[in-house]
RONUGU-463196 format. One record per residue: x, y, z of N, C-alpha, C in turn; residue in three letters. Coordinates in pm, 1 decimal, m for minus. Layout:
<sites>
+----------+----------+----------+----------+----------+----------+----------+----------+----------+------+
:     n_px :     n_py :     n_pz :    ca_px :    ca_py :    ca_pz :     c_px :     c_py :     c_pz : type :
+----------+----------+----------+----------+----------+----------+----------+----------+----------+------+
:        X :        Y :        Z :        X :        Y :        Z :        X :        Y :        Z :  ala :
...
+----------+----------+----------+----------+----------+----------+----------+----------+----------+------+
</sites>
This chain:
<sites>
+----------+----------+----------+----------+----------+----------+----------+----------+----------+------+
:     n_px :     n_py :     n_pz :    ca_px :    ca_py :    ca_pz :     c_px :     c_py :     c_pz : type :
+----------+----------+----------+----------+----------+----------+----------+----------+----------+------+
:   3280.3 :    285.4 :  m1160.4 :   3197.0 :    383.4 :  m1097.2 :   3260.3 :    523.8 :  m1141.7 :  met :
:   3163.5 :    605.1 :  m1171.3 :   3213.0 :    736.2 :  m1222.4 :   3233.9 :    831.0 :  m1102.1 :  ser :
:   3306.9 :    936.3 :  m1127.5 :   3339.3 :   1030.0 :  m1023.2 :   3296.4 :   1168.1 :  m1056.9 :  arg :
:   3283.2 :   1260.6 :   m972.7 :   3258.5 :   1397.0 :  m1002.1 :   3344.1 :   1479.0 :   m926.2 :  glu :
:   3357.9 :   1606.0 :   m963.2 :   3448.5 :   1698.3 :   m894.7 :   3366.9 :   1794.8 :   m811.3 :  thr :
:   3402.7 :   1810.9 :   m689.4 :   3332.8 :   1915.1 :   m609.0 :   3379.6 :   2048.8 :   m629.6 :  thr :
:   3314.9 :   2152.4 :   m575.4 :   3360.4 :   2289.4 :   m593.5 :   3504.3 :   2315.3 :   m537.1 :  thr :
:   3551.9 :   2242.3 :   m441.9 :   3686.7 :   2262.5 :   m393.6 :   3789.5 :   2170.6 :   m467.7 :  asn :
:   3746.8 :   2104.6 :   m571.7 :   3844.9 :   2020.9 :   m651.3 :   3849.3 :   1884.3 :   m601.0 :  gly :
:   3801.8 :   1842.9 :   m488.0 :   3806.0 :   1704.2 :   m442.7 :   3715.2 :   1610.4 :   m523.4 :  asn :
:   3766.0 :   1491.1 :   m535.4 :   3678.8 :   1389.2 :   m614.0 :   3599.4 :   1310.9 :   m513.5 :  lys :
:   3476.1 :   1284.3 :   m555.7 :   3389.7 :   1199.0 :   m471.7 :   3310.5 :   1106.2 :   m555.6 :  arg :
:   3281.6 :    988.9 :   m512.2 :   3211.6 :    893.4 :   m589.9 :   3058.7 :    916.9 :   m579.0 :  arg :
:   2999.3 :    892.7 :   m699.7 :   2855.8 :    904.2 :   m705.3 :   2792.0 :    774.1 :   m648.0 :  arg :
:   2687.1 :    775.4 :   m582.0 :   2625.9 :    654.7 :   m533.7 :   2573.9 :    571.2 :   m639.2 :  pro :
:   2579.3 :    434.9 :   m620.7 :   2530.1 :    345.2 :   m723.7 :   2379.5 :    361.3 :   m725.4 :  lys :
:   2326.3 :    347.6 :   m847.6 :   2171.1 :    351.7 :   m867.0 :   2122.0 :    217.4 :   m823.4 :  arg :
:   2015.8 :    217.8 :   m747.5 :   1947.2 :     99.5 :   m714.7 :   1852.6 :     59.2 :   m825.4 :  ile :
:   1867.6 :    m67.5 :   m868.2 :   1787.4 :   m120.3 :   m977.1 :   1650.0 :   m157.4 :   m920.1 :  gln :
:   1536.6 :   m120.2 :   m985.2 :   1404.4 :   m154.2 :   m944.6 :   1387.0 :   m317.4 :   m945.6 :  pro :
:   1310.9 :   m357.4 :   m850.4 :   1284.7 :   m501.2 :   m846.4 :   1138.5 :   m520.6 :   m866.4 :  thr :
:   1103.1 :   m634.2 :   m918.9 :    963.6 :   m668.4 :   m936.3 :    911.2 :   m728.5 :   m811.5 :  glu :
:    794.0 :   m689.1 :   m760.5 :    733.2 :   m744.4 :   m648.0 :    607.4 :   m820.7 :   m691.6 :  cys :
:    604.9 :   m950.4 :   m646.9 :    483.7 :  m1033.3 :   m697.3 :    363.1 :   m973.5 :   m625.4 :  pro :
:    245.6 :   m993.5 :   m696.0 :    116.7 :   m944.6 :   m634.8 :     90.2 :  m1012.9 :   m500.4 :  pro :
:     41.3 :   m935.0 :   m405.7 :     13.8 :   m994.5 :   m268.1 :   m121.9 :   m941.4 :   m233.1 :  leu :
:   m210.9 :  m1025.1 :   m189.6 :   m341.2 :   m991.4 :   m151.1 :   m360.5 :  m1050.6 :     m6.4 :  his :
:   m393.2 :   m949.2 :     81.3 :   m406.4 :   m989.8 :    227.5 :   m539.8 :   m938.3 :    282.0 :  gln :
:   m582.6 :  m1008.1 :    383.1 :   m692.9 :   m961.6 :    466.6 :   m642.8 :   m946.4 :    613.0 :  val :
:   m665.2 :   m837.4 :    676.5 :   m629.6 :   m810.3 :    810.8 :   m762.4 :   m809.1 :    899.3 :  val :
:   m772.3 :   m893.8 :    993.7 :   m890.9 :   m891.0 :   1080.4 :   m858.7 :   m858.6 :   1220.7 :  ala :
:   m923.8 :   m756.1 :   1277.1 :   m900.3 :   m718.2 :   1407.6 :   m992.0 :   m797.5 :   1501.8 :  glu :
:   m929.7 :   m864.2 :   1606.1 :   m997.9 :   m949.1 :   1699.6 :  m1014.8 :   m882.8 :   1836.5 :  cys :
:  m1108.7 :   m914.5 :   1911.9 :  m1130.2 :   m854.0 :   2046.9 :  m1025.3 :   m899.5 :   2145.7 :  glu :
:   m975.4 :  m1029.5 :   2125.2 :   m883.4 :  m1084.5 :   2227.4 :   m809.2 :  m1191.5 :   2163.5 :  asn :
:   m716.6 :  m1261.6 :   2237.3 :   m629.9 :  m1365.4 :   2189.2 :   m714.8 :  m1489.7 :   2154.1 :  glu :
:   m816.6 :  m1521.5 :   2242.2 :   m891.6 :  m1641.1 :   2213.7 :   m968.4 :  m1630.4 :   2077.0 :  arg :
:  m1024.1 :  m1510.2 :   2056.0 :  m1086.3 :  m1490.2 :   1915.6 :   m993.0 :  m1491.6 :   1808.5 :  glu :
:   m870.6 :  m1440.7 :   1830.8 :   m769.9 :  m1448.0 :   1725.0 :   m727.7 :  m1588.6 :   1694.7 :  gln :
:   m706.8 :  m1676.5 :   1795.9 :   m671.7 :  m1807.0 :   1786.8 :   m785.9 :  m1882.7 :   1706.9 :  arg :
:   m903.5 :  m1866.2 :   1746.8 :  m1021.6 :  m1931.8 :   1677.7 :  m1022.7 :  m1897.4 :   1531.5 :  lys :
:  m1011.7 :  m1771.5 :   1497.8 :  m1015.5 :  m1732.6 :   1355.8 :   m892.9 :  m1789.2 :   1280.1 :  leu :
:   m779.6 :  m1786.5 :   1344.6 :   m656.5 :  m1839.8 :   1285.9 :   m681.1 :  m1989.0 :   1251.0 :  tyr :
:   m729.3 :  m2058.1 :   1354.7 :   m742.8 :  m2205.9 :   1333.8 :   m844.3 :  m2236.4 :   1222.2 :  asp :
:   m953.2 :  m2156.1 :   1215.6 :  m1049.2 :  m2174.3 :   1107.7 :  m1000.5 :  m2153.1 :    966.4 :  glu :
:   m918.1 :  m2051.0 :    957.6 :   m862.4 :  m2016.4 :    825.7 :   m756.8 :  m2115.8 :    779.1 :  leu :
:   m673.8 :  m2159.2 :    880.9 :   m572.6 :  m2258.0 :    846.6 :   m636.9 :  m2401.0 :    806.8 :  lys :
:   m750.6 :  m2429.6 :    873.2 :   m824.8 :  m2552.9 :    840.4 :   m880.2 :  m2543.9 :    698.4 :  ala :
:   m902.4 :  m2421.0 :    646.1 :   m956.6 :  m2407.5 :    511.4 :   m848.2 :  m2393.7 :    411.5 :  lys :
:   m717.5 :  m2405.0 :    455.8 :   m609.7 :  m2405.0 :    364.0 :   m543.7 :  m2275.6 :    343.3 :  gly :
:   m576.6 :  m2168.9 :    406.6 :   m513.5 :  m2035.0 :    398.0 :   m375.0 :  m2039.4 :    473.4 :  tyr :
:   m280.0 :  m1959.2 :    413.8 :   m149.2 :  m1947.4 :    482.3 :   m177.4 :  m1832.8 :    578.9 :  arg :
:   m154.5 :  m1849.5 :    698.0 :   m185.6 :  m1743.2 :    804.8 :    m62.1 :  m1722.2 :    899.3 :  cys :
:    m62.1 :  m1606.6 :    959.3 :     38.3 :  m1576.0 :   1068.5 :    m39.0 :  m1486.3 :   1166.8 :  arg :
:      5.2 :  m1499.0 :   1292.6 :    m49.7 :  m1425.3 :   1403.8 :     34.7 :  m1295.1 :   1422.1 :  leu :
:    m39.2 :  m1187.8 :   1453.4 :     33.5 :  m1062.3 :   1473.8 :    m36.0 :   m989.1 :   1594.5 :  leu :
:     52.2 :   m960.5 :   1687.5 :     m2.1 :   m889.3 :   1812.6 :     75.1 :   m758.3 :   1820.9 :  asn :
:     11.6 :   m648.0 :   1829.8 :     70.4 :   m519.1 :   1836.6 :     34.8 :   m462.1 :   1984.5 :  leu :
+----------+----------+----------+----------+----------+----------+----------+----------+----------+------+
</sites>
């Protein structure tokens, strides 16, 4: 790791550079439901069709 000198002569380490990473493509649909019952119904329908789903409550 390289060092640099500050104005007062002290040495400090340069931070390591973070290497960029590849993110795989991700395609999502977010549906807003009126209530938990509607959310559960839609979730169950999509799971039955083979979609990977997760429930999110905010």
